[in-house]
Each structure stands twice: as structure tokens, then as C-alpha cells.
C-alpha positions as CSV (number, residue, x, y, z in Angstrom):
1,M,90.6,132.5,27.4
2,K,92.0,130.2,29.4
3,A,90.1,129.3,32.2
4,T,91.2,129.5,36.1
5,P,90.5,126.6,38.5
6,T,88.4,127.5,40.9
7,V,89.9,127.5,44.8
8,L,87.3,126.8,47.8
9,V,89.1,128.3,50.7
10,G,88.3,126.5,54.1
11,R,87.2,123.6,53.0
12,R,88.7,120.5,54.8
13,P,89.2,117.2,52.9
14,P,86.7,114.8,53.8
15,K,86.8,112.8,56.9
16,S,85.7,108.9,57.5
17,P,82.8,109.0,60.1
18,W,83.6,105.9,61.1
19,L,87.3,106.0,61.4
20,A,86.4,108.6,63.7
21,V,83.9,106.3,65.3
22,N,86.8,103.7,65.8
23,L,89.2,106.0,67.1
24,S,87.0,107.4,69.7
25,A,85.4,103.5,70.5
26,A,89.2,102.4,71.3
27,L,90.5,105.8,72.8
28,P,87.1,108.4,73.8
29,G,88.0,111.6,72.5
30,V,90.6,110.4,70.0
31,G,88.0,110.7,67.2
32,Q,87.3,114.3,67.5
33,M,90.6,115.0,67.6
34,Y,90.7,113.2,63.9
35,D,87.6,115.5,63.1
36,G,89.7,118.5,64.0
37,A,87.9,119.1,67.3
38,I,90.6,118.8,69.6
39,A,89.3,120.7,72.5
40,R,86.4,119.0,72.3
41,G,88.3,115.4,72.0
42,L,90.4,116.7,75.1
43,V,87.3,117.6,77.2
44,L,85.5,114.4,76.4
45,F,89.1,112.5,77.2
46,A,89.2,114.0,80.5
47,L,85.5,113.7,81.5
48,H,85.9,109.8,80.8
49,L,88.8,109.8,83.2
50,G,87.2,111.6,85.8
51,L,84.3,109.6,85.6
52,I,86.4,106.2,85.8
53,G,88.5,107.7,88.6
54,F,85.3,108.4,90.3
55,V,83.9,105.3,90.2
56,L,86.5,103.6,91.4
57,W,87.2,106.1,94.4
58,S,83.7,105.8,95.1
59,I,83.8,101.6,95.1
60,F,87.0,101.2,96.8
61,A,88.2,104.1,98.8
62,P,87.1,103.8,102.6
63,G,85.2,107.1,102.4
64,G,83.4,106.1,99.0
65,N,79.8,105.5,98.5
66,T,79.4,102.0,97.0
67,L,76.4,102.7,95.6
68,R,76.9,106.0,94.1
69,G,79.9,104.6,92.2
70,L,77.9,102.1,90.6
71,L,75.1,104.1,89.8
72,S,77.8,106.3,88.1
73,L,78.4,103.9,85.3
74,V,75.2,104.9,84.2
75,P,76.2,108.4,83.4
76,L,79.9,106.7,82.3
77,L,78.2,104.8,79.6
78,G,75.7,107.5,78.4
79,L,79.2,109.8,77.9
80,Y,81.0,106.9,76.1
81,L,77.9,106.5,73.6
82,F,77.6,110.3,73.1
83,N,81.5,110.3,72.3
84,L,81.1,107.8,69.6
85,W,77.6,109.3,68.2
86,D,79.7,113.1,68.6
87,S,82.9,111.8,66.6
88,H,80.8,110.4,63.9
89,H,78.6,113.6,63.5
90,A,81.8,115.9,63.5
91,A,83.4,113.9,60.8
92,K,80.3,114.1,58.4
93,R,80.1,117.8,58.3
94,G,83.3,117.1,56.2
95,I,81.2,115.2,53.4
96,T,78.2,116.4,51.3
97,L,75.2,113.8,51.5
98,D,76.3,112.2,48.2
99,Q,79.6,110.9,49.7
100,F,77.9,109.6,52.9
101,S,75.1,107.1,52.8
102,P,74.1,104.6,55.5
103,L,73.2,102.2,53.0
104,R,76.5,102.1,51.3
105,Y,79.2,101.4,54.1
106,Q,80.5,98.3,52.5
107,S,81.4,100.3,49.4
108,K,82.4,103.5,50.8
109,D,83.6,103.2,54.1
110,P,86.0,100.5,54.8
111,W,86.1,101.4,58.8
112,Y,82.6,100.5,59.4
113,P,83.4,96.5,59.1
114,V,86.5,97.5,61.1
115,F,84.0,99.0,63.9
116,L,81.8,95.5,63.8
117,S,85.1,93.6,64.6
118,Q,85.8,95.9,67.3
119,V,82.5,94.8,69.0
120,L,83.4,91.3,68.0
121,P,86.2,90.0,66.2
122,G,84.3,88.4,62.8
123,L,81.2,90.2,62.6
124,G,83.1,92.8,59.8
125,H,83.7,89.6,57.9
126,L,80.5,88.4,58.1
127,F,79.1,91.9,57.3
128,L,81.0,91.4,54.2
129,Q,80.0,88.1,53.7
130,K,83.0,86.4,54.3
131,A,81.7,83.7,56.3
132,A,84.6,81.3,56.9
133,I,87.1,83.6,58.3
134,G,84.2,85.6,59.7
135,A,83.1,82.4,61.7
136,T,86.5,81.5,62.4
137,L,87.4,85.1,64.2
138,L,84.1,84.9,66.2
139,I,84.8,81.8,67.8
140,L,88.5,82.3,68.5
141,G,87.5,85.7,69.9
142,I,84.6,84.5,72.3
143,L,86.7,80.8,73.0
144,T,89.6,83.1,74.0
145,A,88.1,85.2,75.9
146,Y,86.2,83.0,78.0
147,L,89.6,80.6,78.6
148,A,91.1,84.1,80.1
149,N,88.8,84.1,82.9
150,F,90.6,81.4,84.5
151,N,94.2,81.8,82.6
152,P,95.2,85.2,82.7
153,A,98.0,84.6,80.5
154,L,95.7,84.0,77.3
155,L,94.6,88.0,77.7
156,P,97.2,89.6,75.7
157,L,96.0,86.4,73.1
158,T,92.4,87.8,73.3
159,T,93.3,91.4,72.5
160,V,95.6,90.4,69.3
161,I,92.8,88.3,68.2
162,W,90.5,91.7,68.2
163,A,93.3,93.7,66.4
164,V,94.2,91.2,64.0
165,G,90.5,90.7,63.2
166,C,90.1,94.4,62.7
167,G,93.3,94.8,60.5
168,L,92.2,91.7,58.1
169,V,88.8,93.4,57.6
170,Y,89.9,96.6,56.9
171,R,92.2,94.7,54.4
172,A,89.5,92.9,52.6
173,A,87.1,95.8,52.3
174,P,86.5,97.5,48.9
175,V,88.4,100.5,48.9
176,R,90.4,102.6,46.3
177,Q,93.0,104.4,49.1
178,R,94.1,102.9,52.2
179,Q,94.9,105.2,55.5
180,W,97.5,102.1,56.6
181,G,99.0,104.9,59.0
182,W,95.5,105.5,60.8
183,L,95.0,101.4,61.0
184,G,98.2,100.9,63.0
185,L,97.3,103.9,65.3
186,L,93.7,102.3,65.6
187,L,95.2,98.7,66.3
188,V,97.5,100.1,69.0
189,A,94.8,101.8,70.8
190,I,92.8,98.4,70.7
191,V,95.4,96.3,71.9
192,V,96.6,98.6,74.7
193,T,92.6,99.6,75.9
194,R,91.4,96.2,75.6
195,L,94.2,94.7,78.0
196,A,94.1,97.3,80.4
197,I,90.3,96.9,80.5
198,S,90.2,92.9,80.4
199,S,93.0,92.9,83.0
200,I,91.0,94.9,85.8
201,P,89.2,91.3,86.8
202,F,92.6,90.1,87.5
203,V,94.5,93.4,88.7
204,V,91.8,94.1,91.5
205,P,91.9,90.6,93.5
206,Q,96.0,91.8,94.2
207,M,94.5,94.8,95.7
208,V,91.1,94.1,97.3
209,V,89.8,91.0,98.9
210,Q,85.9,90.4,99.4
211,C,84.6,89.0,102.3
212,I,81.4,88.1,103.8
213,V,80.8,88.6,107.5
214,P,80.0,84.9,108.4
215,S,78.7,85.3,112.2
216,E,77.7,87.6,114.9
217,S,80.8,87.5,116.6
218,M,81.9,91.5,115.3
219,L,78.7,93.3,116.6
220,P,77.7,96.0,116.7
221,T,80.7,97.0,114.4
222,L,79.9,94.3,111.6
223,E,76.7,92.6,111.0
224,V,76.0,89.4,109.6
225,R,76.6,89.3,105.6
226,D,77.8,92.4,105.7
227,R,80.5,92.7,102.8
228,I,83.6,94.2,103.7
229,F,86.8,94.8,101.3
230,V,90.5,93.9,102.8
231,R,93.6,95.0,102.0
232,P,95.8,92.2,101.1
233,Q,98.9,92.7,103.2
234,P,102.8,91.8,102.8
235,A,104.6,89.9,105.0
236,D,105.9,92.4,106.7
237,Y,102.8,94.6,107.5
238,T,102.7,95.4,111.2
239,P,99.0,95.1,112.5
240,A,98.2,97.8,115.0
241,I,95.8,97.3,118.0
242,G,92.1,98.0,117.0
243,D,92.9,96.9,113.3
244,I,89.8,94.7,112.0
245,V,91.6,91.6,110.6
246,V,90.3,89.0,108.4
247,F,92.5,85.7,108.4
248,S,91.9,81.6,107.8
249,N,90.3,79.6,110.9
250,P,93.5,78.3,113.0
251,E,91.2,75.7,114.1
252,R,90.1,74.6,110.5
253,T,93.2,75.6,108.3
254,P,96.1,73.2,108.4
255,P,99.2,75.4,108.3
256,S,100.1,74.3,104.6
257,Q,97.0,76.1,103.8
258,A,97.3,79.3,106.4
259,G,96.2,82.7,104.8
260,E,94.1,81.2,101.8
261,L,90.8,82.5,101.3
262,Y,88.9,79.5,102.8
263,N,87.4,79.1,106.4
264,L,87.8,83.0,106.8
265,M,87.6,84.6,109.9
266,V,86.9,88.6,110.8
267,K,88.2,89.8,114.3
268,R,89.9,92.9,116.0
269,V,93.4,93.0,116.9
270,V,93.4,93.2,120.9
271,A,97.3,92.7,121.5
272,L,100.8,92.3,119.7
273,P,103.2,90.5,120.2
274,G,105.2,90.8,123.4
275,Q,102.3,92.3,125.1
276,Q,100.6,90.9,128.3
277,V,96.5,90.2,128.1
278,D,94.9,89.8,131.1
279,I,90.8,89.8,130.7
280,R,89.2,90.6,134.2
281,L,86.6,92.8,135.8
282,G,84.6,93.3,132.4
283,Q,87.4,94.5,130.2
284,V,90.8,93.7,128.4
285,W,93.9,94.8,130.4
286,I,97.3,95.3,128.4
287,D,100.5,95.4,129.9
288,G,98.6,96.3,133.1
289,S,96.5,98.9,131.6
290,P,92.8,98.9,130.8
291,L,91.9,98.7,126.8
292,V,89.4,102.0,126.0
293,E,87.0,100.1,123.7
294,P,83.8,102.3,123.2
295,F,82.3,100.1,120.6
296,L,81.3,97.3,123.0
297,A,77.8,96.9,123.8
298,E,78.3,95.4,126.8
299,P,81.2,94.2,129.5
300,I,83.0,90.6,129.3
301,R,81.4,88.1,131.0
302,Y,84.4,85.6,131.4
303,E,88.3,85.9,132.5
304,W,91.2,84.8,130.8
305,G,95.0,85.2,131.0
306,P,97.2,86.9,132.0
307,A,99.3,85.8,129.1
308,M,102.4,86.9,126.9
309,V,101.1,86.9,123.4
310,P,104.4,85.3,121.7
311,E,106.4,86.4,118.7
312,G,104.6,85.7,115.3
313,H,101.5,85.7,116.5
314,L,98.5,88.2,117.5
315,F,95.8,88.3,120.3
316,V,92.2,88.8,118.5
317,L,88.7,89.1,119.9
318,G,85.2,89.7,118.6
319,D,83.4,92.9,119.2
320,N,80.6,90.8,120.7
321,R,83.2,89.4,123.1
322,N,80.3,87.2,125.0
323,Q,79.3,85.3,121.4
324,S,82.2,84.9,119.7
325,R,84.8,82.2,119.2
326,D,88.3,83.7,118.9
327,S,91.8,83.6,120.7
328,H,90.0,83.5,124.3
329,V,88.9,80.1,123.2
330,W,91.6,78.5,120.7
331,G,94.5,80.8,121.4
332,F,96.8,83.0,119.7
333,L,96.5,84.0,116.2
334,P,99.6,82.8,113.9
335,R,100.6,85.6,111.8
336,P,100.9,83.3,108.6
337,H,97.3,82.9,109.0
338,L,96.2,86.5,108.4
339,V,95.1,87.9,105.2
340,G,94.8,91.7,105.7
341,N,92.8,94.4,107.4
342,A,89.3,95.0,106.5
343,Y,89.0,98.6,105.8
344,K,85.6,99.3,104.3
345,I,81.6,97.8,104.7
346,Y,80.8,98.1,100.7
347,W,77.4,96.4,100.9
348,P,74.7,96.6,101.6
349,P,73.9,100.0,100.3
350,Q,72.7,101.4,104.2
351,R,75.6,100.1,105.9
352,V,78.5,101.5,103.6
353,Q,81.1,102.9,105.8
354,P,84.9,103.3,106.8
355,L,86.4,100.5,109.2
356,T,89.2,101.9,111.8
């Protein structure tokens, strides 16, 4: 009698644990989706996005707590490591012990050297004992990553070297059947994710400028060595009375360097173009009306004006009026010197607060 082949119902094809790890390393949660755990992968992806959003909001938003945002990097790292472990563990459930052994990565799973090359290009080749190409990729990867710190135009080249290293090591690994489709997806994810992450140090300074308060001229609002975030403002930015602004010192900065991040000062906008300023009787008068400034610790002990603020200029004073070298000393602030408005004290932790 002819034997009937046995059909194993419900048994899924074996998955590669290290392909799952590679996918989750490039994009958290995707390894779980590859394993078939779609819901868990989506949850992990959403948790990573949520934590990243919380970190960014806490650090950069006016109402965020900078220290809490920095501390949140610890659970974010823990979640990322769990994501790698979970993707590996989920894939292992579909294979038997004789198909998987940590001591047989080189011959059984070509995705393990790919993972090493995700860590640093060339590591996978060194693992496969291909020293020449491994050392070359390692040097190129580290060198371009270092040079990209000074030239952002090199960022795409750095990510391409990482991706090429992963592709070449997969091609060099001994294996009978290759999964080129998964490799292509992985390489795209590596390029996109690494380019996005490596661009952060260059994108953030375009949106936020860091400044250290240099003097006591803004007491009690700002203390010496408070670290503040400043929104760089476009040319059409219209300051409002009461804004705390950062600008290049007009006494020490030539017009050709106006607005550059050198010789910075921090003051409060008191009057705008076209307004008449008069300082008398211990307070500021704008167009004949007293300016309400509850943040001042003491009355002003000098007199100035009256004078009209010319077009293209601002009248700025320090909150510590009697100990501040500002517009009442060196005159109106030319708009080209303006860097932006300060919106948050982000350090030290006990001083974190929004600036209005």
C-alpha cells in the first residue's frame, strides 16, 4: 500500500530570528510583523513613536520638563532593546533547536553578520573572517560619520556606506537560498531611518538656538548661566512688547556680522518702531502711558528720553534696569542684530520654566 504523506496543519514556515532582529533594529516593530505578530509590532511601533514624541516635547516645548525628557531616554532605550529581543524570540518559536544554535550563525543564518554590520559597517565581514573588506568598510564608515559632523552634505554618503556594508555581507555569507526581497526592504529602512536620526543634530539648530545667560542684567527673570532656548525668527518676525529677545551686541558686533551667534545679549522688548519712549518717575512710559511691568524688582533710578523708536529698530531693556547695559546706554537696537525670542529656560532642572 502506498504511504500517504503526512500534512502538518498549522505549522508555519521557519522564520529567521536575525532577519527579524535586523528589521526591528532598522524600524521597531517590523520584526514582530515579519514574525506574524502584527498587533504586537504595531503596538511597539506606536510606543516608540509616543516615547520619542514625549522626549522631544519635554525638551523643546515651553511647558515641557527638560529633565523628565532626558530621563525618558532610559525607558526608550529599554523599549528598543526589548523590541530587538522580542523580535528574535518570536521568530525562534517557529523553528526547532536543531535548526537554530547561537554557535552556528555563520553557516545557518546570514542575517547575523548583517546585524553586526548595522552596528558598524565592516563588523559582519570581520565576523566572516574577510578582514580586508571589513577593515575598509569600518574605516570608511567611521571616517565619513566623523566628517559629517562638520559637513552635513556627507550624511547621505554615511548612510549609504552602512547600507552597502549590510548588503555586501549578506551576499558574502554562505547560504543556499537568499531572500533578496527582504534584503531590499531592510536596506531601504536602514537608509531612511539612519538618515533621519543622523539629521537631527543639523535640523534642531535650524529650529532652536541654545543660549547661556551671560550676566545679571535680566534678574529676577533670568539668572546668570541659565540655559535658554531661542526660536530663530524669520526676517518678517514682528516682536511684541514684553518679548525676551536674544541679539548680537550692537556695541561689539560690526554690521556685517549682525545676527550671528557671537557676543549675544538677552533683553526685553520695551518699545516698537514708531512708539515714543520716556523713562521717568521710576518707570517706563510708552506714548505717554505707563508700562505695567510686575516682574521688576525695583524702580528705575535713571531718566531717559523722550525719544521716538525709528523704523527698523527696537528699544530693549534688561529686567534688572539699574544694572543693565542696554538701549538706555547704547541706543536703539537695529533689527538685523536680532537672533530670535527666548521661550524657555531648559536648564538647570530647578529653573526649567516657560518665558513669556
